[in-house]
C-alpha positions in Angstrom: -16.3 -7.0 -9.6 -14.1 -5.1 -7.2 -11.3 -2.9 -8.6 -9.0 -3.5 -5.7 -7.6 -6.7 -4.3 -5.8 -7.8 -1.2 -5.2 -11.4 -2.0 -1.6 -11.6 -1.0 -2.2 -11.2 2.7 -5.0 -13.9 2.5 -2.6 -16.5 0.9 0.9 -15.7 2.2 2.3 -18.2 4.6 6.0 -17.2 4.5 8.1 -15.3 7.0 6.8 -11.9 8.1 9.9 -10.0 9.2 12.4 -7.5 8.0 16.1 -7.8 7.3 16.4 -11.5 6.3 16.7 -11.0 2.5 15.2 -8.8 -0.2 12.3 -11.1 -1.2 11.2 -11.5 2.5 11.4 -7.7 3.0 9.3 -7.2 -0.1 6.7 -9.8 1.0 6.7 -8.3 4.5 5.9 -4.8 3.1 3.1 -6.2 1.0 1.7 -8.1 4.0 1.9 -5.1 6.3 0.4 -2.7 3.9 -2.5 -5.0 3.0 -3.2 -5.6 6.7 -2.8 -1.9 7.5 -5.2 -0.9 4.8 -8.1 -3.0 6.2 -11.2 -0.8 6.3 -12.0 -1.4 9.9 -8.4 -0.8 11.1 -8.0 2.4 8.9 -11.3 3.8 10.3 -9.8 3.7 13.8 -6.2 4.6 13.1 -6.9 7.6 10.8 -9.1 9.2 13.5 -6.3 8.8 16.0 -3.5 10.0 13.8 -2.2 13.5 14.3 -2.5 16.0 11.4 1.3 15.7 11.0 1.0 11.9 10.8 -1.7 12.1 8.2 0.4 14.5 6.1 3.5 12.4 6.5 1.7 9.3 5.4 0.1 11.1 2.4 3.5 12.5 1.3 5.3 9.2 1.7 2.8 7.4 -0.4 2.8 10.1 -3.1 6.6 10.2 -3.2 6.8 6.4 -3.7 4.1 6.5 -6.4 5.9 9.4 -8.2 9.3 7.7 -8.0 8.3 4.3 -9.2 5.3 4.6 -11.5 4.9 6.2 -14.9 2.0 8.5 -15.3 0.1 5.7 -17.2 0.9 3.1 -14.5 -0.3 5.6 -11.8 -3.6 6.0 -13.6 -4.1 2.3 -14.4 -2.7 0.7 -11.3 -3.4 3.2 -8.5 -6.3 5.3 -9.7 -7.8 2.4 -11.6 -9.2 4.8 -14.2 -7.6 3.2 -17.3 -6.6 6.6 -18.5 -3.7 6.3 -21.0 -1.2 9.2 -21.2 
């Protein structure tokens, strides 16, 4: 069984757009990130990104993870290592 899932993008049929309301904004971010993280797309985009873009993306993701997850959530939800702290 796979540790990662991207089911939201496969099943979502709502509005994809930003600025309408909070729930639509949240759904749009989920939709975009799941589409963006597609293996085929990422293999092309990451090769074309500048070093600065790679670093900025890495730093943004890390900042969001640090700001919104506990250490235990980080290990369980992001790393998928079921390591309790």
